[in-house]
C-alpha positions as CSV (number, residue, x, y, z in Angstrom):
1,X,0.0,0.0,0.0
2,X,2.9,2.4,0.8
3,X,4.4,1.7,-2.7
4,X,1.0,2.5,-4.3
5,X,0.7,5.7,-2.5
6,X,4.3,6.7,-3.4
7,X,3.8,6.0,-7.1
8,X,0.5,8.0,-7.1
9,X,2.1,10.9,-5.3
10,X,4.8,11.3,-7.9
11,X,2.3,11.6,-10.8
12,X,1.7,8.0,-11.3
13,X,-0.1,7.0,-14.5
14,X,-1.3,3.8,-16.2
15,X,0.3,1.4,-18.6
16,X,-1.1,-1.2,-20.9
17,X,0.4,-4.6,-21.1
18,X,-0.3,-6.2,-24.5
19,X,-0.3,-9.9,-23.8
20,X,-1.1,-13.0,-25.7
21,X,-4.2,-15.0,-24.8
22,X,-3.9,-18.5,-23.4
23,X,-5.1,-21.3,-25.7
24,X,-6.1,-24.6,-24.3
25,X,-5.0,-26.6,-27.4
26,X,-1.4,-25.7,-27.9
27,X,-0.7,-28.2,-30.7
28,X,-3.4,-26.6,-32.9
29,X,-2.2,-23.1,-32.1
30,X,1.5,-24.0,-32.9
31,X,0.7,-24.9,-36.5
32,X,-1.5,-21.8,-37.0
33,X,-4.9,-23.5,-37.0
34,X,-6.1,-21.4,-34.0
35,X,-5.7,-17.7,-34.2
36,X,-3.7,-16.1,-31.4
37,X,-5.7,-13.7,-29.3
38,X,-4.3,-10.5,-27.8
39,X,-5.4,-8.6,-24.8
40,X,-4.5,-5.2,-23.3
41,X,-4.3,-5.2,-19.5
42,X,-4.3,-1.9,-17.6
43,X,-1.9,-1.6,-14.6
44,X,-1.8,1.4,-12.4
45,X,-0.1,3.2,-10.7
46,X,3.2,3.2,-12.7
47,X,6.0,5.7,-13.0
48,X,8.4,5.8,-15.9
49,X,11.9,7.3,-15.9
50,X,14.6,7.5,-18.5
51,X,17.8,5.9,-17.4
52,X,21.1,7.8,-17.4
53,X,22.5,8.1,-20.9
54,X,25.4,5.7,-21.5
55,X,27.0,4.2,-24.5
56,X,24.5,1.7,-26.0
57,X,24.2,-0.2,-29.2
58,X,22.4,1.7,-31.9
59,X,21.9,4.6,-29.5
60,X,18.7,3.2,-28.0
61,X,17.3,4.9,-25.0
62,X,16.6,2.7,-21.9
63,X,13.6,3.3,-19.6
64,X,12.6,2.0,-16.3
65,X,9.0,1.4,-15.5
66,X,8.1,1.1,-11.8
67,X,4.9,-0.9,-11.4
68,X,2.7,-1.4,-8.3
69,X,2.9,-5.1,-7.2
70,X,-0.7,-5.0,-6.0
71,X,-1.9,-4.1,-9.5
72,X,0.2,-6.9,-11.0
73,X,-1.1,-9.4,-8.4
74,X,-4.7,-8.5,-9.2
75,X,-4.1,-9.2,-12.8
76,X,-2.3,-12.5,-12.1
77,X,-5.2,-13.7,-10.0
78,X,-7.9,-12.6,-12.5
79,X,-6.1,-14.3,-15.3
80,X,-5.4,-17.4,-13.1
81,X,-1.7,-17.4,-13.8
82,X,0.8,-19.0,-11.5
83,X,3.1,-16.0,-11.0
84,X,3.8,-12.4,-12.0
85,X,6.8,-13.7,-14.0
86,X,4.4,-15.7,-16.2
87,X,2.4,-12.5,-16.9
88,X,5.6,-10.7,-17.9
89,X,6.7,-13.5,-20.1
90,X,3.3,-13.3,-22.0
91,X,3.7,-9.6,-22.5
92,X,4.6,-8.6,-26.0
93,X,4.7,-4.8,-25.5
94,X,4.1,-2.2,-22.9
95,X,2.3,1.0,-23.9
96,X,2.8,4.2,-21.9
97,X,1.3,7.5,-23.2
98,X,0.8,6.0,-26.6
99,X,4.4,4.8,-27.1
100,X,5.2,1.1,-27.3
101,X,8.2,-0.4,-25.4
102,X,9.7,-3.9,-25.2
103,X,10.6,-5.5,-21.9
104,X,14.3,-6.4,-21.6
105,X,14.3,-7.5,-18.0
106,X,12.1,-7.6,-14.9
107,X,13.2,-7.3,-11.2
108,X,11.2,-7.0,-8.1
109,X,11.7,-5.3,-4.8
110,X,10.6,-7.3,-1.8
111,X,10.0,-6.8,1.9
112,X,9.4,-9.7,4.3
113,X,9.2,-12.1,1.3
114,X,6.5,-10.1,-0.5
115,X,7.0,-8.1,-3.7
116,X,5.9,-4.5,-3.4
117,X,7.3,-3.1,-6.6
118,X,8.3,-4.4,-10.0
119,X,11.0,-2.7,-12.1
120,X,10.8,-3.3,-15.8
121,X,13.8,-2.3,-18.0
122,X,12.3,-1.2,-21.3
123,X,13.5,-0.1,-24.7
124,X,11.6,1.7,-27.4
125,X,9.9,-0.5,-29.9
126,X,10.8,0.5,-33.4
127,X,8.3,0.4,-36.3
128,X,9.4,-2.3,-38.8
129,X,9.4,-1.4,-42.5
130,X,7.1,-3.6,-44.5
């Protein structure tokens, strides 16, 4: 609760996690007989910050998204997933203020064995030329 209040007090906003839907018949979906579904999940409060500029490949900017653990746990339980890590592994992109980002890594801050904050290292998703 304290992490939620802190994120809200520093102009916390919302983020959309674009995730793949779960299919019961994996062999059918693997060969493309069942269309993959996508869902957008709203998580809030979140705070995004640009990491210090350092030398990086292709000059890509790195961002850190701080996400409330209570919001993630609500989504995990509503989707009946085993853990928050499974939710993040299903996430194809994260949208904040209309901009898409890709997850590079996920870390959690814990107190007394319970996660209270998730830190997502993001990079900007580039539009691919067709």
